[in-house]
C-alpha positions as CSV (number, residue, x, y, z in Angstrom):
1,M,-82.5,-125.3,-138.8
2,G,-80.1,-128.2,-139.1
3,H,-82.3,-130.0,-141.6
4,R,-82.7,-126.8,-143.7
5,K,-78.9,-126.4,-143.8
6,K,-78.4,-130.0,-144.9
7,L,-81.1,-129.6,-147.6
8,K,-79.5,-126.5,-149.0
9,T,-76.1,-128.3,-149.0
10,L,-77.6,-131.2,-150.9
11,I,-79.3,-128.9,-153.4
12,G,-76.0,-127.2,-154.0
13,I,-74.2,-130.5,-154.6
14,L,-76.9,-131.6,-157.0
15,K,-76.7,-128.4,-158.9
16,G,-73.0,-128.8,-159.2
17,L,-73.3,-132.4,-160.4
18,T,-75.9,-131.4,-162.9
19,S,-73.7,-128.6,-164.3
20,I,-70.8,-131.1,-164.7
21,I,-73.0,-133.7,-166.5
22,K,-74.3,-131.0,-168.8
23,A,-70.8,-129.8,-169.6
24,T,-69.6,-133.3,-170.2
25,L,-72.4,-134.2,-172.6
26,S,-72.2,-130.9,-174.4
27,T,-70.9,-130.9,-178.0
28,K,-69.4,-127.4,-177.7
29,S,-65.7,-126.9,-178.2
30,N,-65.2,-125.4,-174.7
31,T,-66.7,-128.5,-172.9
32,K,-63.3,-129.5,-171.5
33,T,-62.7,-126.1,-170.1
34,H,-66.1,-125.8,-168.3
35,T,-65.8,-129.3,-166.9
36,A,-62.3,-128.6,-165.5
37,V,-63.5,-125.4,-163.9
38,L,-66.7,-127.0,-162.4
39,R,-64.7,-129.9,-161.0
40,A,-62.2,-127.6,-159.3
41,T,-65.0,-125.5,-157.8
42,T,-67.6,-128.1,-156.9
43,A,-69.9,-127.6,-154.0
44,R,-69.0,-131.1,-152.8
45,N,-66.5,-131.3,-150.0
46,S,-67.3,-127.7,-149.1
47,S,-64.7,-127.5,-146.4
48,S,-61.8,-128.8,-148.6
49,P,-59.8,-126.9,-151.1
50,P,-59.6,-128.0,-154.8
51,S,-57.3,-131.0,-155.1
52,D,-53.9,-130.6,-156.7
53,D,-55.0,-132.7,-159.6
54,R,-58.0,-130.5,-160.3
55,I,-56.0,-127.3,-160.1
56,A,-53.4,-128.9,-162.4
57,A,-56.2,-129.7,-164.9
58,V,-57.2,-126.1,-165.0
59,L,-53.7,-124.8,-165.3
60,S,-52.9,-127.3,-168.1
61,L,-55.5,-125.6,-170.3
62,G,-53.4,-122.4,-170.3
63,R,-50.6,-124.2,-172.1
64,G,-52.6,-124.3,-175.3
65,S,-54.0,-121.6,-177.4
66,R,-54.8,-118.1,-176.3
67,L,-58.5,-118.8,-177.1
68,T,-58.6,-121.7,-174.7
69,A,-56.9,-119.6,-172.0
70,C,-59.5,-116.9,-172.5
71,A,-62.3,-119.5,-172.1
72,V,-60.8,-120.7,-168.8
73,I,-60.8,-117.2,-167.4
74,E,-64.3,-116.5,-168.6
75,A,-65.6,-119.8,-167.2
76,L,-63.9,-119.1,-163.8
77,M,-65.4,-115.5,-163.6
78,D,-68.8,-116.7,-164.6
79,R,-68.7,-119.4,-161.9
80,L,-67.5,-116.9,-159.3
81,H,-70.1,-114.3,-160.1
82,G,-72.9,-116.8,-160.6
83,T,-72.7,-118.6,-157.2
84,K,-74.2,-117.7,-153.9
85,N,-72.3,-120.5,-152.1
86,P,-69.3,-119.1,-150.1
87,S,-67.4,-122.4,-150.4
88,V,-67.8,-122.4,-154.2
89,A,-66.7,-118.7,-154.3
90,L,-63.6,-119.4,-152.2
91,K,-62.7,-122.3,-154.5
92,C,-63.0,-120.1,-157.5
93,L,-60.8,-117.5,-155.9
94,F,-58.3,-120.2,-154.8
95,T,-58.1,-121.4,-158.5
96,I,-57.6,-117.8,-159.7
97,H,-54.9,-117.3,-157.1
98,S,-53.3,-120.6,-158.3
99,I,-53.2,-119.1,-161.8
100,I,-51.4,-116.0,-160.5
101,K,-48.9,-118.2,-158.6
102,K,-48.3,-121.1,-160.9
103,G,-50.2,-120.5,-164.2
104,S,-48.7,-120.0,-167.6
105,F,-47.9,-116.6,-169.0
106,I,-51.0,-116.8,-171.4
107,L,-53.4,-117.5,-168.5
108,K,-52.0,-114.7,-166.4
109,D,-52.1,-112.4,-169.4
110,Q,-55.8,-113.3,-170.1
111,L,-56.6,-112.7,-166.4
112,S,-54.9,-109.2,-166.5
113,F,-57.0,-108.3,-169.6
114,Y,-60.3,-109.7,-168.2
115,P,-63.0,-107.2,-169.3
116,S,-63.8,-106.1,-165.8
117,F,-60.1,-105.4,-165.0
118,G,-58.8,-101.9,-164.6
119,G,-59.8,-100.9,-161.0
120,R,-59.1,-102.0,-157.5
121,N,-62.1,-104.2,-157.4
122,F,-61.9,-106.2,-160.7
123,L,-63.1,-109.4,-159.0
124,N,-66.2,-107.4,-157.9
125,M,-66.9,-109.4,-154.7
126,S,-67.2,-106.5,-152.3
127,K,-71.0,-107.0,-152.0
128,F,-70.9,-110.8,-151.7
129,R,-73.2,-111.8,-148.8
130,Q,-74.8,-115.0,-147.5
131,D,-76.8,-114.8,-144.4
132,S,-78.7,-118.1,-144.5
133,D,-76.8,-119.4,-141.5
134,P,-74.0,-118.0,-139.2
135,E,-71.3,-120.2,-140.7
136,R,-72.0,-119.2,-144.3
137,W,-72.2,-115.6,-143.1
138,E,-68.7,-115.8,-141.7
139,L,-67.4,-117.6,-144.8
140,A,-68.8,-114.8,-147.0
141,S,-66.6,-112.4,-145.1
142,W,-63.6,-114.5,-146.0
143,V,-64.7,-114.4,-149.7
144,R,-64.7,-110.6,-149.7
145,W,-61.4,-110.4,-147.9
146,Y,-59.7,-113.0,-150.2
147,A,-60.9,-111.3,-153.3
148,T,-59.5,-108.0,-152.1
149,A,-56.2,-109.7,-151.2
150,I,-55.9,-111.2,-154.7
151,E,-56.8,-107.8,-156.3
152,Q,-54.1,-106.2,-154.3
153,N,-51.6,-108.9,-155.3
154,F,-52.3,-108.1,-158.9
155,I,-52.0,-104.4,-158.3
156,V,-48.6,-104.8,-156.5
157,S,-47.4,-107.2,-159.2
158,R,-48.2,-104.7,-162.0
159,F,-46.5,-102.0,-159.9
160,L,-43.3,-104.0,-159.4
161,G,-43.2,-105.3,-162.9
162,H,-43.2,-109.0,-161.8
163,Y,-45.5,-111.4,-160.0
164,L,-44.9,-112.1,-156.3
165,N,-42.9,-115.2,-155.8
166,S,-42.3,-116.8,-152.4
167,S,-39.5,-119.0,-153.7
168,F,-36.7,-116.5,-154.1
169,S,-33.4,-117.8,-155.5
170,S,-30.2,-116.0,-154.8
171,K,-30.1,-114.9,-158.5
172,N,-33.7,-113.5,-158.4
173,S,-32.8,-111.7,-155.2
174,K,-29.7,-110.1,-156.8
175,D,-31.7,-109.1,-159.9
176,R,-34.4,-107.5,-157.7
177,E,-31.7,-105.6,-155.7
178,D,-30.0,-104.4,-158.9
179,K,-33.4,-103.2,-160.2
180,A,-34.2,-101.4,-157.0
181,S,-30.8,-99.6,-157.0
182,A,-31.5,-98.3,-160.5
183,L,-34.9,-96.7,-159.5
184,L,-35.4,-93.1,-158.6
185,D,-36.2,-92.2,-155.0
186,E,-39.8,-91.4,-155.9
187,D,-40.3,-94.7,-157.6
188,L,-38.9,-96.7,-154.7
189,L,-41.2,-94.8,-152.3
190,G,-44.2,-95.5,-154.6
191,E,-43.4,-99.2,-154.6
192,L,-43.1,-99.2,-150.8
193,D,-46.5,-97.5,-150.5
194,A,-48.1,-100.2,-152.7
195,L,-46.4,-103.0,-150.6
196,A,-47.7,-101.3,-147.4
197,G,-51.2,-101.3,-148.9
198,F,-51.0,-105.0,-149.5
199,V,-49.9,-105.7,-146.0
200,E,-52.7,-103.6,-144.6
201,V,-55.2,-105.6,-146.8
202,I,-53.8,-108.9,-145.4
203,C,-54.4,-107.5,-141.9
204,E,-58.0,-106.9,-142.6
205,A,-58.7,-110.7,-142.5
206,P,-62.0,-111.6,-140.7
207,D,-61.9,-111.9,-137.0
208,S,-63.3,-115.4,-137.2
209,L,-59.8,-117.0,-137.2
210,H,-61.3,-120.2,-135.6
211,L,-62.5,-121.0,-139.1
212,Q,-58.9,-121.9,-139.9
213,R,-60.1,-125.3,-138.7
214,N,-61.9,-125.4,-142.1
215,N,-59.4,-126.9,-144.5
216,L,-60.5,-124.6,-147.3
217,V,-60.0,-121.4,-145.2
218,Y,-56.7,-122.8,-143.9
219,A,-55.5,-123.3,-147.5
220,V,-56.5,-119.8,-148.4
221,I,-54.5,-118.4,-145.5
222,R,-51.5,-120.6,-146.5
223,Y,-51.6,-119.1,-150.0
224,V,-51.9,-115.6,-148.7
225,G,-49.1,-116.3,-146.3
226,E,-46.8,-117.3,-149.2
227,D,-47.6,-113.9,-150.8
228,Y,-46.8,-112.2,-147.5
229,R,-43.4,-113.9,-147.4
230,A,-42.7,-112.6,-150.9
231,V,-43.8,-109.1,-149.9
232,Q,-41.5,-109.2,-146.9
233,R,-38.5,-109.8,-149.2
234,E,-39.7,-107.0,-151.5
235,I,-40.0,-104.6,-148.5
236,L,-36.6,-105.6,-147.2
237,I,-34.9,-104.8,-150.6
238,R,-36.5,-101.4,-150.8
239,V,-35.9,-100.4,-147.1
240,V,-32.2,-101.3,-147.4
241,E,-31.9,-99.3,-150.6
242,L,-33.7,-96.3,-149.2
243,R,-31.7,-96.5,-145.9
244,D,-28.5,-96.2,-147.9
245,R,-29.9,-93.1,-149.7
246,M,-31.2,-91.4,-146.6
247,E,-28.5,-88.7,-146.5
248,N,-29.7,-87.4,-149.9
249,L,-33.5,-87.7,-149.3
250,T,-35.5,-84.5,-148.9
251,F,-37.4,-83.7,-145.7
252,N,-40.7,-84.7,-147.4
253,E,-39.3,-88.0,-148.7
254,L,-38.0,-88.9,-145.2
255,T,-41.4,-88.2,-143.7
256,R,-43.1,-90.3,-146.3
257,L,-40.6,-93.2,-145.7
258,L,-41.3,-92.9,-142.0
259,S,-45.0,-93.0,-142.6
260,Y,-44.7,-96.2,-144.6
261,L,-42.5,-97.9,-142.1
262,K,-45.0,-97.0,-139.3
263,R,-47.8,-98.6,-141.4
264,F,-45.8,-101.8,-141.5
265,E,-45.2,-101.8,-137.8
266,D,-48.9,-101.2,-137.0
267,C,-49.7,-104.5,-138.8
268,R,-47.1,-106.6,-136.9
269,E,-49.3,-107.9,-134.1
270,R,-52.2,-108.7,-136.4
271,L,-49.9,-110.6,-138.8
272,R,-48.6,-112.6,-135.9
273,L,-52.1,-113.7,-134.9
274,L,-53.1,-114.5,-138.5
275,F,-50.1,-116.6,-139.4
276,V,-49.5,-117.9,-135.8
277,N,-45.9,-116.7,-135.8
278,R,-45.2,-118.2,-139.2
279,A,-43.1,-115.9,-141.5
280,R,-42.0,-113.8,-138.6
281,N,-38.8,-112.5,-140.2
282,D,-37.4,-110.8,-137.1
283,A,-34.6,-109.4,-139.2
284,L,-37.0,-107.3,-141.3
285,W,-38.7,-105.9,-138.2
286,E,-35.4,-105.0,-136.7
287,L,-34.4,-103.2,-139.9
288,I,-37.7,-101.3,-140.0
289,C,-37.3,-100.3,-136.3
290,G,-33.7,-99.2,-136.7
291,T,-34.5,-97.2,-139.9
292,K,-37.4,-95.5,-138.2
293,L,-35.2,-94.3,-135.3
294,K,-32.6,-93.0,-137.7
295,I,-35.2,-91.1,-139.7
296,I,-36.7,-89.6,-136.6
297,E,-33.2,-88.4,-135.6
298,M,-32.5,-87.0,-139.0
299,V,-35.8,-85.2,-139.3
300,R,-35.4,-83.6,-135.9
301,E,-31.9,-82.5,-136.7
302,M,-33.0,-81.1,-140.1
303,G,-35.9,-79.2,-138.4
304,E,-33.5,-77.7,-135.8
305,L,-30.9,-76.7,-138.4
306,K,-33.6,-75.1,-140.5
307,S,-34.8,-73.1,-137.5
308,L,-31.1,-72.1,-136.9
309,V,-30.8,-70.8,-140.4
310,K,-34.0,-68.8,-140.1
311,M,-33.0,-67.2,-136.9
312,E,-29.5,-66.4,-138.3
313,R,-31.2,-64.4,-140.9
314,T,-33.4,-62.4,-138.6
315,D,-31.9,-61.7,-135.3
316,D,-29.2,-62.6,-132.8
317,S,-31.6,-63.7,-130.0
318,G,-30.9,-65.6,-126.9
319,E,-32.5,-68.7,-128.5
320,L,-29.9,-68.5,-131.3
321,S,-27.1,-68.3,-128.7
322,R,-28.4,-71.4,-127.0
323,L,-28.6,-73.2,-130.3
324,R,-25.0,-72.2,-131.1
325,E,-23.9,-73.6,-127.8
326,R,-25.8,-76.8,-128.5
327,F,-24.4,-77.4,-131.9
328,G,-20.9,-76.0,-131.2
329,V,-18.7,-76.1,-134.3
330,L,-20.7,-77.6,-137.1
331,R,-19.4,-81.1,-137.9
332,Q,-21.2,-81.2,-141.2
333,V,-22.4,-78.6,-143.5
334,V,-26.0,-78.3,-144.4
335,R,-27.0,-76.9,-147.8
336,F,-30.6,-76.1,-148.4
337,N,-31.7,-75.7,-152.0
338,S,-35.0,-75.2,-153.7
339,G,-35.6,-79.0,-153.6
340,G,-35.2,-79.1,-149.9
341,R,-32.2,-81.5,-150.1
342,W,-29.2,-81.5,-147.7
343,R,-25.9,-83.3,-147.6
344,G,-22.6,-83.1,-145.7
345,T,-19.5,-81.4,-147.2
346,D,-16.2,-80.3,-145.9
347,R,-17.0,-76.6,-146.1
348,V,-19.6,-74.3,-144.6
349,Q,-22.1,-73.2,-147.2
350,A,-25.4,-72.6,-145.4
351,L,-23.8,-71.1,-142.3
352,T,-20.3,-69.6,-142.1
353,M,-18.0,-70.4,-139.2
354,S,-17.8,-66.8,-138.3
355,S,-21.5,-66.5,-137.8
356,M,-21.4,-69.3,-135.4
357,L,-18.7,-67.8,-133.2
């Protein structure tokens, strides 16, 4: 078994070297592009990520013409979809991820308009399998997960209108806060839903966390961890903004917000294991917990007051009397309209004082 594995590894290395030599000797205009991609995704050093120099060589091609940038993306996708080697596939995905994080606008633009784009599975790696040996079988599961995480990154970035960036400056943070404050409640909730989906994808990382000893897998997790830190900041901005608007949210909007916050909390332990307590951000979790408790209190109060209004219209039962005693003199007025909204005012509109006495 060991000899067969070594033989397959050697064959893979030889194929990679042959491809590089062919690309180097070719007279075609895209030779430089194919050579850069092949060197960044070589089967050699299968447990190591592409070097900074080789990633830089690929990224530099995106500073030229749009035609060259298009050739880079096509070469990467052909390499990704043409390999059965999990290490090569991970290196391809790592390079694509590098384009999203550090590439030029032209490269990102070409990636976004890649012919297969348009769905949640534009990298099309959900069926990637390699069962020749246990280690490759486990690595293949990391390929599928990493591809899904990159796809979700792209979806969230398009949803937010900007790419995720782990290196927030104070100016960027202020710009994001101002943008969030200008959004409608529905749009903010939609963005929070997308961010929750990204966090849930991250939590679906394979159980074989021991493979973090593999430098390539470790580099992949580090990259995804940087995305997660950026997502934390995006979540924080939106939860703070929605918390400030909670008095004016409808019952349905409050329950949606509560559902999204619960989805985040359900991921907390898995995230801790995956990133080994890195990017903990205790302040965010405290904010989420506190906001959840406030929503639960508001939803319960709204439900009780709606029940009180309903009984006020029907009969003067003993239950209504008990509710009157419980609430006493209303400290805030509740107005129910067709949109289901409620807010406090200085006068009784939904229930008159006389009806409470």
